[in-house]
FILO-931154 format. One record per residue (C-alpha): residue in one letter; x, y, z; residue number from 1. Coordinates in pm, 1 decimal, decimal comma. Layout:
<pts>
A / X / Y / Z / NUM
...
</pts>
This chain:
<pts>
M / -5633,9 / -3003,5 / -503,2 / 1
Q / -5410,1 / -2868,6 / -774,9 / 2
Y / -5504,7 / -2761,3 / -1124,9 / 3
F / -5248,3 / -2626,8 / -1395,5 / 4
V / -5289,8 / -2619,5 / -1767,3 / 5
V / -5069,7 / -2839,3 / -2073,9 / 6
Q / -5099,3 / -2658,8 / -2411,8 / 7
S / -5115,4 / -2934,7 / -2668,9 / 8
D / -4739,2 / -2777,4 / -2835,1 / 9
E / -4583,6 / -2851,3 / -2452,4 / 10
I / -4711,7 / -3206,5 / -2471,7 / 11
E / -4372,0 / -3417,3 / -2520,8 / 12
G / -4468,6 / -3791,6 / -2578,6 / 13
R / -4559,3 / -3897,0 / -2172,5 / 14
L / -4940,5 / -3770,7 / -2074,8 / 15
D / -4926,2 / -3852,2 / -1717,1 / 16
V / -4968,2 / -3513,9 / -1489,0 / 17
F / -4657,3 / -3543,0 / -1298,9 / 18
Y / -4457,0 / -3504,1 / -1609,5 / 19
Y / -4632,0 / -3163,3 / -1625,5 / 20
L / -4653,6 / -3067,6 / -1261,3 / 21
P / -4552,1 / -2686,0 / -1303,9 / 22
E / -4269,5 / -2677,5 / -1106,8 / 23
F / -4077,6 / -2891,8 / -1346,3 / 24
V / -4212,7 / -2753,3 / -1640,1 / 25
E / -4039,7 / -2358,2 / -1561,2 / 26
L / -3750,5 / -2563,1 / -1355,0 / 27
E / -3649,1 / -2728,3 / -1791,4 / 28
K / -3734,6 / -2427,7 / -1933,2 / 29
K / -3484,8 / -2209,4 / -1737,5 / 30
I / -3205,2 / -2521,1 / -1785,1 / 31
R / -3316,2 / -2523,2 / -2173,8 / 32
K / -3242,9 / -2150,0 / -2222,8 / 33
I / -2898,0 / -2168,6 / -2021,8 / 34
T / -2777,7 / -2540,6 / -2248,3 / 35
S / -2916,3 / -2729,5 / -2513,8 / 36
K / -2662,4 / -3005,6 / -2451,0 / 37
T / -2794,6 / -3358,0 / -2266,5 / 38
L / -2682,1 / -3642,2 / -2052,2 / 39
G / -2647,0 / -3814,6 / -2371,3 / 40
D / -2424,8 / -3574,8 / -2550,3 / 41
Y / -2158,0 / -3691,6 / -2314,4 / 42
S / -2257,4 / -4050,3 / -2320,2 / 43
I / -2042,8 / -4258,5 / -2572,5 / 44
N / -2174,5 / -4561,3 / -2435,8 / 45
I / -2487,3 / -4669,2 / -2164,5 / 46
A / -2489,8 / -5040,5 / -2025,3 / 47
G / -2689,6 / -5131,6 / -1738,7 / 48
G / -2612,5 / -5451,1 / -1489,0 / 49
A / -2829,0 / -5727,2 / -1363,2 / 50
T / -2786,3 / -5998,4 / -1081,2 / 51
P / -2668,6 / -6336,2 / -1109,7 / 52
E / -2906,0 / -6620,7 / -934,2 / 53
K / -2918,3 / -6592,8 / -601,7 / 54
D / -2984,4 / -6962,3 / -570,7 / 55
E / -2628,0 / -7081,7 / -656,8 / 56
P / -2428,0 / -6799,1 / -497,7 / 57
E / -2115,5 / -7042,1 / -568,9 / 58
K / -2113,8 / -7009,1 / -919,1 / 59
Y / -2128,0 / -6588,2 / -909,6 / 60
Y / -2023,1 / -6475,9 / -613,3 / 61
A / -1678,8 / -6451,8 / -477,1 / 62
D / -1469,8 / -6474,3 / -159,2 / 63
S / -1269,1 / -6186,8 / -143,6 / 64
P / -1153,0 / -5914,6 / -381,2 / 65
D / -868,4 / -6159,1 / -440,9 / 66
T / -1102,2 / -6360,4 / -630,2 / 67
G / -1332,2 / -6139,2 / -833,7 / 68
V / -1437,9 / -5788,5 / -834,3 / 69
P / -1649,4 / -5533,7 / -712,5 / 70
F / -2008,6 / -5566,1 / -740,0 / 71
L / -2172,7 / -5243,7 / -737,0 / 72
R / -2514,7 / -5202,0 / -586,3 / 73
V / -2734,2 / -4888,5 / -516,9 / 74
Q / -2584,4 / -4828,4 / -193,1 / 75
N / -2243,3 / -4865,6 / -284,9 / 76
V / -2293,7 / -4534,7 / -453,0 / 77
T / -2322,5 / -4174,5 / -309,5 / 78
E / -2281,0 / -3824,3 / -386,3 / 79
S / -1920,2 / -3828,5 / -253,7 / 80
G / -1773,3 / -4084,5 / -437,7 / 81
L / -1775,7 / -4496,1 / -459,1 / 82
N / -1867,6 / -4662,7 / -78,6 / 83
L / -1705,4 / -5002,0 / -139,7 / 84
E / -1774,1 / -5114,3 / 252,7 / 85
D / -2041,0 / -5345,8 / 214,8 / 86
C / -1907,5 / -5421,0 / -160,6 / 87
K / -2001,5 / -5750,6 / -276,7 / 88
H / -1789,7 / -5934,8 / -522,9 / 89
I / -1836,1 / -6126,9 / -844,6 / 90
N / -1553,6 / -6393,5 / -935,8 / 91
F / -1376,0 / -6292,9 / -1245,4 / 92
D / -1568,2 / -6595,9 / -1497,5 / 93
T / -1909,9 / -6413,5 / -1442,2 / 94
H / -1740,3 / -6047,4 / -1469,3 / 95
N / -1582,3 / -6092,2 / -1812,2 / 96
G / -1956,3 / -6364,0 / -1935,4 / 97
M / -2259,8 / -6333,4 / -1878,1 / 98
L / -2173,7 / -5928,9 / -1718,5 / 99
K / -1921,8 / -5860,7 / -1967,5 / 100
R / -2134,1 / -5590,3 / -2139,0 / 101
S / -2164,1 / -5405,6 / -1763,3 / 102
Q / -1841,5 / -5360,1 / -1636,3 / 103
V / -1693,6 / -5063,8 / -1532,2 / 104
K / -1436,7 / -4907,2 / -1576,1 / 105
E / -1196,1 / -4585,4 / -1453,8 / 106
G / -1401,2 / -4296,2 / -1510,7 / 107
Y / -1692,5 / -4409,3 / -1584,3 / 108
L / -2018,8 / -4271,2 / -1485,7 / 109
I / -2229,6 / -4474,0 / -1223,7 / 110
T / -2526,9 / -4315,7 / -1164,4 / 111
K / -2885,3 / -4490,7 / -996,8 / 112
I / -3148,0 / -4596,9 / -1222,6 / 113
T / -3426,4 / -4729,4 / -943,7 / 114
G / -3498,1 / -4746,0 / -618,5 / 115
V / -3611,8 / -4446,7 / -346,0 / 116
G / -3453,4 / -4195,8 / -281,7 / 117
R / -3280,3 / -3919,7 / -495,0 / 118
M / -3296,6 / -4062,0 / -836,5 / 119
A / -2984,9 / -4024,7 / -1080,6 / 120
V / -2731,0 / -4039,3 / -809,9 / 121
S / -2377,8 / -4074,5 / -956,1 / 122
S / -1982,4 / -4145,4 / -895,2 / 123
V / -1714,2 / -4175,2 / -1114,9 / 124
A / -1559,3 / -4497,3 / -1071,5 / 125
P / -1183,7 / -4419,0 / -942,6 / 126
K / -841,7 / -4489,0 / -1091,3 / 127
G / -753,6 / -4824,3 / -1154,6 / 128
F / -1114,7 / -4971,6 / -1062,7 / 129
D / -1225,7 / -5267,3 / -1240,0 / 130
G / -1576,6 / -5357,5 / -1133,5 / 131
N / -1928,3 / -5439,2 / -1196,3 / 132
I / -2281,2 / -5342,8 / -1165,6 / 133
N / -2610,5 / -5443,4 / -1098,7 / 134
Q / -2940,3 / -5331,0 / -1242,8 / 135
H / -3055,5 / -5079,6 / -1075,9 / 136
L / -2758,3 / -4829,1 / -1184,3 / 137
V / -2629,0 / -4803,3 / -1529,8 / 138
A / -2245,9 / -4758,7 / -1586,8 / 139
I / -2161,4 / -4499,5 / -1908,6 / 140
K / -1831,0 / -4430,0 / -2125,3 / 141
T / -1758,7 / -4071,0 / -2170,0 / 142
D / -1483,1 / -3943,3 / -2357,0 / 143
S / -1259,2 / -3844,4 / -1984,7 / 144
Y / -1254,9 / -3899,0 / -1611,2 / 145
Q / -1303,1 / -3490,2 / -1560,2 / 146
I / -1609,0 / -3484,8 / -1843,8 / 147
S / -1778,1 / -3810,2 / -1605,3 / 148
E / -1661,2 / -3551,0 / -1326,6 / 149
V / -1868,0 / -3326,0 / -1384,8 / 150
L / -2165,7 / -3491,9 / -1492,4 / 151
A / -2152,6 / -3644,6 / -1146,1 / 152
A / -2170,2 / -3293,3 / -969,2 / 153
F / -2433,4 / -3175,9 / -1194,3 / 154
L / -2652,2 / -3471,7 / -1173,6 / 155
N / -2610,9 / -3522,6 / -766,6 / 156
S / -2691,9 / -3110,6 / -749,7 / 157
D / -3088,4 / -3077,1 / -685,4 / 158
I / -3141,7 / -2913,6 / -946,2 / 159
G / -3056,1 / -3246,6 / -1185,1 / 160
E / -3140,6 / -3464,3 / -926,1 / 161
R / -3545,8 / -3264,2 / -1026,6 / 162
L / -3480,1 / -3298,2 / -1376,2 / 163
A / -3435,4 / -3666,5 / -1274,7 / 164
F / -3753,1 / -3752,5 / -1105,1 / 165
R / -3952,9 / -3568,0 / -1378,6 / 166
R / -3874,1 / -3819,8 / -1601,6 / 167
S / -3904,5 / -4111,0 / -1391,7 / 168
T / -4173,2 / -4432,7 / -1390,4 / 169
G / -4322,6 / -4645,7 / -1136,0 / 170
G / -4454,5 / -4445,4 / -871,9 / 171
T / -4371,5 / -4594,8 / -530,4 / 172
R / -4065,7 / -4698,5 / -671,7 / 173
P / -3943,0 / -4447,2 / -950,8 / 174
A / -3742,3 / -4610,6 / -1253,4 / 175
L / -3553,9 / -4411,6 / -1535,8 / 176
D / -3518,2 / -4620,1 / -1878,1 / 177
Y / -3213,9 / -4506,9 / -2084,5 / 178
Q / -3384,7 / -4286,8 / -2300,2 / 179
A / -3540,3 / -4105,6 / -2026,0 / 180
L / -3161,8 / -4065,6 / -1862,8 / 181
K / -2953,6 / -3936,1 / -2178,2 / 182
T / -3255,2 / -3678,3 / -2203,1 / 183
I / -3175,8 / -3515,5 / -1930,7 / 184
P / -3029,8 / -3131,9 / -1994,4 / 185
I / -2694,5 / -3085,9 / -1900,1 / 186
V / -2463,8 / -2773,6 / -1764,1 / 187
F / -2133,5 / -2844,7 / -1786,0 / 188
N / -1908,1 / -2625,4 / -1550,5 / 189
A / -1573,1 / -2787,2 / -1463,6 / 190
S / -1635,5 / -2523,0 / -1109,2 / 191
F / -1915,7 / -2751,2 / -983,2 / 192
V / -1632,7 / -3025,8 / -933,7 / 193
D / -1384,1 / -2804,2 / -752,1 / 194
I / -1691,1 / -2685,4 / -532,6 / 195
M / -1797,2 / -3015,4 / -437,2 / 196
Q / -1508,3 / -3214,7 / -398,2 / 197
S / -1380,9 / -2951,4 / -149,9 / 198
A / -1713,2 / -2980,3 / 52,8 / 199
Y / -1699,2 / -3344,3 / 45,9 / 200
Q / -1373,4 / -3337,9 / 150,6 / 201
Q / -1411,4 / -3093,8 / 486,2 / 202
K / -1755,7 / -3314,5 / 524,2 / 203
K / -1547,0 / -3651,8 / 531,5 / 204
K / -1272,0 / -3486,0 / 780,3 / 205
N / -1561,6 / -3353,7 / 1049,0 / 206
E / -1746,6 / -3733,1 / 1030,3 / 207
T / -1424,7 / -3842,1 / 1124,0 / 208
E / -1368,2 / -3605,0 / 1384,3 / 209
A / -1701,1 / -3719,9 / 1496,8 / 210
Q / -1634,7 / -4086,2 / 1498,5 / 211
K / -1314,4 / -3978,0 / 1707,6 / 212
R / -1570,3 / -3923,8 / 1971,8 / 213
L / -1773,2 / -4156,2 / 2009,5 / 214
D / -1481,9 / -4451,9 / 1902,7 / 215
S / -1365,6 / -4258,3 / 2244,8 / 216
I / -1589,2 / -4332,0 / 2472,8 / 217
D / -1570,3 / -4750,1 / 2520,1 / 218
G / -1200,5 / -4664,0 / 2641,3 / 219
Y / -1320,1 / -4374,2 / 2842,4 / 220
M / -1557,7 / -4565,6 / 3035,6 / 221
L / -1381,2 / -4836,8 / 3074,5 / 222
D / -1115,7 / -4653,4 / 3276,4 / 223
E / -1351,0 / -4488,8 / 3514,6 / 224
L / -1457,9 / -4835,6 / 3582,0 / 225
G / -1110,0 / -4972,9 / 3644,5 / 226
I / -1091,7 / -5289,9 / 3422,2 / 227
K / -864,4 / -5338,7 / 3086,7 / 228
L / -1009,3 / -5619,9 / 2866,8 / 229
P / -774,8 / -5950,6 / 2864,5 / 230
E / -579,1 / -5977,3 / 2506,6 / 231
V / -722,2 / -6325,2 / 2472,7 / 232
E / -532,0 / -6524,0 / 2148,9 / 233
G / -787,4 / -6711,4 / 1991,1 / 234
K / -770,6 / -7125,4 / 2045,4 / 235
M / -924,2 / -7410,6 / 1818,2 / 236
F / -885,3 / -7627,1 / 2039,9 / 237
F / -925,9 / -7549,1 / 2444,8 / 238
V / -1091,9 / -7788,9 / 2734,4 / 239
V / -1464,8 / -7706,2 / 2931,7 / 240
S / -1524,7 / -7873,4 / 3257,6 / 241
S / -1897,0 / -8121,4 / 3246,5 / 242
D / -1941,0 / -7855,7 / 3569,3 / 243
E / -1971,6 / -7567,5 / 3344,5 / 244
V / -2165,2 / -7708,2 / 3073,4 / 245
K / -2453,8 / -7792,3 / 3324,3 / 246
S / -2780,1 / -7609,6 / 3277,1 / 247
N / -2634,3 / -7376,6 / 3015,3 / 248
R / -2597,9 / -7481,1 / 2594,4 / 249
V / -2376,3 / -7683,6 / 2449,8 / 250
D / -2229,4 / -7552,6 / 2194,9 / 251
A / -1863,2 / -7480,9 / 2190,4 / 252
Y / -1882,5 / -7059,5 / 2059,7 / 253
Y / -2015,5 / -7004,8 / 2390,2 / 254
Y / -1758,4 / -7178,7 / 2590,5 / 255
Q / -1420,9 / -6957,3 / 2376,5 / 256
P / -1146,2 / -6866,9 / 2673,2 / 257
R / -1246,4 / -6502,7 / 2543,6 / 258
F / -1571,2 / -6502,3 / 2658,8 / 259
T / -1478,8 / -6664,7 / 2961,3 / 260
K / -1195,3 / -6475,8 / 3012,5 / 261
L / -1427,2 / -6162,1 / 2969,8 / 262
I / -1673,6 / -6297,3 / 3239,2 / 263
Q / -1366,1 / -6345,7 / 3504,0 / 264
T / -1278,5 / -5918,8 / 3371,3 / 265
I / -1598,0 / -5842,7 / 3458,4 / 266
Q / -1629,9 / -6006,8 / 3781,7 / 267
Q / -1264,8 / -5871,8 / 3873,2 / 268
A / -1366,6 / -5553,0 / 3840,3 / 269
P / -1349,5 / -5225,1 / 4154,2 / 270
F / -1734,8 / -5252,3 / 4175,2 / 271
E / -1990,2 / -5455,0 / 4211,8 / 272
N / -2200,4 / -5659,1 / 3927,2 / 273
H / -2546,4 / -5695,8 / 3861,4 / 274
T / -2717,9 / -5866,1 / 3651,9 / 275
L / -3013,8 / -5646,3 / 3394,3 / 276
E / -3276,2 / -5920,1 / 3596,6 / 277
A / -3124,3 / -5731,3 / 3895,0 / 278
I / -3160,4 / -5372,5 / 3833,3 / 279
S / -3478,5 / -5355,9 / 3628,0 / 280
T / -3871,9 / -5465,3 / 3715,7 / 281
Q / -4000,8 / -5603,3 / 3398,9 / 282
I / -3865,7 / -5736,5 / 3099,7 / 283
I / -4113,8 / -5701,2 / 2798,9 / 284
N / -4148,3 / -5745,0 / 2418,6 / 285
G / -4340,4 / -5563,1 / 2221,6 / 286
L / -4638,0 / -5545,4 / 2020,1 / 287
D / -4611,9 / -5706,4 / 1639,0 / 288
F / -4813,5 / -5538,3 / 1418,2 / 289
R / -4731,2 / -5499,8 / 1009,5 / 290
E / -5050,2 / -5317,0 / 833,7 / 291
F / -4907,4 / -4998,3 / 862,6 / 292
T / -5094,2 / -4673,3 / 804,0 / 293
E / -4958,1 / -4277,9 / 673,7 / 294
T / -5111,3 / -4112,7 / 1009,0 / 295
G / -5124,1 / -4289,9 / 1365,9 / 296
I / -4880,1 / -4395,8 / 1666,8 / 297
P / -4500,0 / -4379,7 / 1545,0 / 298
Y / -4414,8 / -4771,5 / 1520,1 / 299
L / -4064,5 / -4816,0 / 1606,2 / 300
R / -3882,8 / -5106,9 / 1520,6 / 301
V / -3511,5 / -5228,1 / 1488,5 / 302
S / -3360,7 / -4927,4 / 1303,7 / 303
N / -3461,8 / -4729,9 / 1447,1 / 304
I / -3278,6 / -4789,3 / 1752,2 / 305
K / -2889,2 / -4675,9 / 1731,6 / 306
P / -2677,1 / -4700,3 / 2022,4 / 307
N / -2805,8 / -4406,9 / 2268,5 / 308
S / -2980,1 / -4252,5 / 1979,9 / 309
F / -3323,0 / -4290,8 / 1798,5 / 310
D / -3343,1 / -4246,8 / 1429,4 / 311
I / -3691,0 / -4172,9 / 1342,4 / 312
S / -3664,5 / -4080,4 / 950,4 / 313
D / -3816,0 / -4391,0 / 837,1 / 314
V / -4083,2 / -4408,1 / 1117,6 / 315
K / -4396,6 / -4630,1 / 1056,9 / 316
F / -4760,5 / -4523,8 / 1204,2 / 317
I / -4976,0 / -4801,6 / 1287,0 / 318
P / -5364,7 / -4708,8 / 1368,0 / 319
A / -5473,6 / -4529,1 / 1695,1 / 320
F / -5575,5 / -4804,0 / 1945,6 / 321
S / -5595,1 / -4802,5 / 2402,6 / 322
I / -5196,4 / -4925,0 / 2416,5 / 323
S / -5145,6 / -5222,7 / 2685,6 / 324
K / -4998,8 / -5062,8 / 3015,5 / 325
D / -4707,8 / -5342,8 / 2970,8 / 326
I / -4599,9 / -5197,9 / 2600,3 / 327
E / -4679,2 / -4854,8 / 2735,3 / 328
L / -4368,9 / -4644,1 / 2718,9 / 329
D / -4219,4 / -4404,6 / 2990,2 / 330
S / -3918,1 / -4171,6 / 2995,5 / 331
G / -3608,0 / -4359,8 / 3145,2 / 332
D / -3734,8 / -4695,2 / 3031,3 / 333
L / -3463,6 / -4877,1 / 2867,3 / 334
L / -3486,2 / -5017,0 / 2469,7 / 335
I / -3281,8 / -5343,9 / 2349,3 / 336
T / -3298,9 / -5449,4 / 2017,2 / 337
R / -3372,3 / -5794,6 / 2026,7 / 338
K / -3303,6 / -5947,0 / 1632,4 / 339
G / -3079,5 / -5847,6 / 1315,4 / 340
T / -2929,4 / -5621,9 / 1504,9 / 341
Y / -2929,1 / -5662,7 / 1816,4 / 342
G / -2815,6 / -5479,7 / 2138,2 / 343
N / -2898,2 / -5175,6 / 2014,1 / 344
S / -2957,1 / -4995,6 / 2382,4 / 345
V / -3155,5 / -4608,1 / 2393,5 / 346
I / -3340,3 / -4453,4 / 2668,2 / 347
V / -3726,1 / -4327,4 / 2622,3 / 348
D / -3711,0 / -3974,7 / 2676,1 / 349
D / -4037,7 / -3760,8 / 2657,6 / 350
E / -4068,9 / -3724,3 / 2313,5 / 351
H / -4042,6 / -4051,5 / 2195,4 / 352
K / -4251,6 / -4252,0 / 2483,0 / 353
R / -4562,3 / -4166,4 / 2261,9 / 354
M / -4435,2 / -4448,6 / 2021,0 / 355
V / -4562,0 / -4799,6 / 2002,3 / 356
I / -4209,1 / -5081,1 / 1981,4 / 357
S / -4215,3 / -5411,0 / 1800,0 / 358
S / -4192,1 / -5737,4 / 1906,1 / 359
E / -3843,0 / -5688,4 / 1784,1 / 360
I / -3719,7 / -5452,5 / 2096,8 / 361
F / -3757,9 / -5548,7 / 2433,9 / 362
R / -3903,3 / -5239,0 / 2701,3 / 363
V / -3675,8 / -5253,0 / 3001,7 / 364
V / -3809,6 / -5114,3 / 3367,6 / 365
L / -3562,0 / -5022,9 / 3532,7 / 366
K / -3521,1 / -4962,9 / 3911,9 / 367
R / -3434,7 / -4655,6 / 3987,2 / 368
D / -3289,0 / -4636,9 / 4342,1 / 369
N / -2899,4 / -4678,6 / 4265,3 / 370
V / -2947,1 / -4668,2 / 3901,5 / 371
N / -2854,9 / -4400,3 / 3621,2 / 372
P / -3060,8 / -4513,1 / 3286,7 / 373
H / -2828,6 / -4352,0 / 3030,3 / 374
Y / -2526,9 / -4515,3 / 3207,0 / 375
I / -2688,3 / -4864,0 / 3190,0 / 376
A / -2709,9 / -4847,2 / 2789,0 / 377
I / -2385,8 / -4626,0 / 2760,6 / 378
Y / -2274,1 / -4963,2 / 2895,7 / 379
L / -2474,0 / -5212,0 / 2699,4 / 380
N / -2332,5 / -5062,7 / 2386,7 / 381
S / -1987,3 / -5072,4 / 2467,3 / 382
N / -1778,2 / -5366,5 / 2357,0 / 383
I / -1826,8 / -5580,0 / 2630,9 / 384
T / -2105,0 / -5580,5 / 2594,9 / 385
K / -2162,5 / -5612,7 / 2282,2 / 386
Q / -1936,6 / -5921,4 / 2334,6 / 387
L / -2162,6 / -6005,7 / 2575,6 / 388
F / -2471,3 / -6015,6 / 2340,7 / 389
N / -2298,5 / -6254,8 / 2052,8 / 390
R / -2255,0 / -6505,6 / 2323,7 / 391
I / -2573,2 / -6540,3 / 2395,1 / 392
S / -2796,2 / -6465,7 / 2074,3 / 393
A / -2924,5 / -6792,6 / 1896,2 / 394
G / -3019,2 / -6798,7 / 1505,3 / 395
G / -2730,9 / -6808,7 / 1322,3 / 396
I / -2771,2 / -6583,0 / 997,0 / 397
M / -3054,0 / -6302,2 / 1147,9 / 398
G / -2923,2 / -6359,1 / 1544,9 / 399
H / -3160,6 / -6292,6 / 1801,1 / 400
L / -3153,2 / -6247,9 / 2190,8 / 401
S / -3371,8 / -6459,9 / 2401,1 / 402
Q / -3558,4 / -6290,8 / 2742,9 / 403
A / -3404,5 / -6555,6 / 2949,3 / 404
A / -3064,9 / -6457,4 / 2806,9 / 405
L / -3095,7 / -6103,2 / 2845,1 / 406
K / -3174,1 / -6134,4 / 3202,0 / 407
N / -2844,7 / -6274,0 / 3266,9 / 408
I / -2633,8 / -5994,3 / 3134,3 / 409
Q / -2361,8 / -5900,7 / 3350,5 / 410
I / -2321,9 / -5552,5 / 3457,9 / 411
I / -2094,6 / -5335,7 / 3622,6 / 412
L / -2247,7 / -5099,4 / 3865,3 / 413
P / -2027,5 / -4873,1 / 4013,7 / 414
P / -2175,3 / -4640,4 / 4273,4 / 415
L / -2421,7 / -4385,1 / 4122,3 / 416
E / -2183,6 / -4065,1 / 4140,6 / 417
I / -1933,5 / -4241,6 / 3924,8 / 418
Q / -2268,1 / -4362,0 / 3657,0 / 419
N / -2365,2 / -3958,2 / 3690,4 / 420
K / -2032,3 / -3908,5 / 3583,5 / 421
I / -1969,1 / -4139,8 / 3295,4 / 422
A / -2313,1 / -4101,0 / 3161,0 / 423
D / -2276,2 / -3710,0 / 3116,1 / 424
E / -1954,9 / -3721,5 / 2997,7 / 425
V / -2100,7 / -3960,5 / 2736,7 / 426
K / -2375,1 / -3739,6 / 2648,1 / 427
R / -2139,8 / -3445,4 / 2607,9 / 428
R / -1917,3 / -3653,3 / 2352,9 / 429
I / -2246,9 / -3788,1 / 2187,1 / 430
S / -2311,5 / -3460,9 / 2119,7 / 431
E / -1994,7 / -3283,7 / 1977,6 / 432
A / -2003,9 / -3587,1 / 1722,4 / 433
E / -2359,5 / -3485,0 / 1631,2 / 434
R / -2287,8 / -3107,1 / 1606,8 / 435
L / -1995,3 / -3200,9 / 1386,0 / 436
K / -2225,8 / -3429,6 / 1150,6 / 437
A / -2459,3 / -3134,4 / 1135,0 / 438
E / -2202,9 / -2903,6 / 1015,8 / 439
A / -2086,1 / -3136,2 / 744,0 / 440
S / -2445,2 / -3193,4 / 619,5 / 441
K / -2449,9 / -2768,7 / 589,9 / 442
I / -2159,1 / -2773,5 / 432,2 / 443
I / -2352,0 / -2983,1 / 151,3 / 444
E / -2603,7 / -2826,7 / 130,7 / 445
E / -2418,0 / -2532,8 / 88,2 / 446
A / -2220,5 / -2607,0 / -195,4 / 447
K / -2516,7 / -2766,2 / -345,4 / 448
H / -2671,3 / -2407,8 / -324,5 / 449
K / -2374,4 / -2255,8 / -459,8 / 450
V / -2390,2 / -2510,3 / -733,3 / 451
E / -2782,5 / -2430,5 / -816,9 / 452
E / -2695,9 / -2047,6 / -863,8 / 453
M / -2420,7 / -2093,8 / -1073,6 / 454
I / -2590,5 / -2337,3 / -1274,5 / 455
L / -2905,9 / -2081,2 / -1257,5 / 456
G / -2727,0 / -1833,4 / -1338,6 / 457
G / -2576,9 / -1970,7 / -1649,0 / 458
</pts>
């Protein structure tokens, strides 16, 4: 337990212990000796957004950029700039009507004020930008684009984040109100921008190279298997014989020519092909558990399973108990996500076999004769199988895979020597991609450290 004393003349309005933690107080004192300026001094206007009603989306949202403007959410605001890959759009009437006050223009500083993770993450609206924001962000108008850039660089630094976090309230879902936001002290130095932009450019370059390594995996595997994916023209009308429909689904989507030609390509490959059922001894669902604990057994959910890798950065825990043999993991087991982001596959190793899988993940126990588990996971993560997963999935918006459908998925199975070769080469490419990503993260951390030294040095 931590104890500390706060003098009466140090009380600034808030009476909660969190605000007066010694590390916050000491940092604030250091910054206040360097600058008397706050974010409010650089702000001409601060406006928060709102989220339109979701029960009548046709009134507010747009189908494309051509019929509306970007509607920014927390995930669109990053330290390296706006990310519009998964950006929603609102129509012009909403933008110019009920959300007119929260319009975002070129050069505005866009800052996160609620949610988990880092506080006050900021981006600058790029040249020619016209958009809007939801209630978890604020749009800050400043005197110039360059001023907004310096403010963003400072707020995105570790020092800026701690100063913002100190002013947050709300516990598990912290938030900053406008007045608290405006009191954040700002050390203004244009050099911050050059340092961080150079780092972000190098980070982007590394990440692009890493993605190239990952994107090359499919082509490499296809070459080794001696197959070429067919080019199929999309058809609105096609004919299916009654024999093909027997004991199968009756929806048109399932029988699209692109799927049937893909199956033909797999069957015509120069190597044997088998169903997943034929090369496995068990396909089992995991455990449905929703009462998480602070410690215990790590509980793997769909979000923790990525193609050929685990991501346990946000892993949950469940109480320790005697694990049933059916769901007890072993090295070499194949895990496949079955719901939502379905079809992601990974092989269990010694590090992860003490974990429990959720009911939305399949455990597949593979036969070990003439089967390299890592090759099977790589094949299932390929574009070939992703298309087949899309074909057999059910459930509409929240798609899922059934055991019955999964058992019949077709897998090209070359001799073990070729499986080993493919697995080893793909592991090498994945390892190289991870190295590039790690270097990218290190570049950013070093740049932030340099900015921090400049801030504290005045």
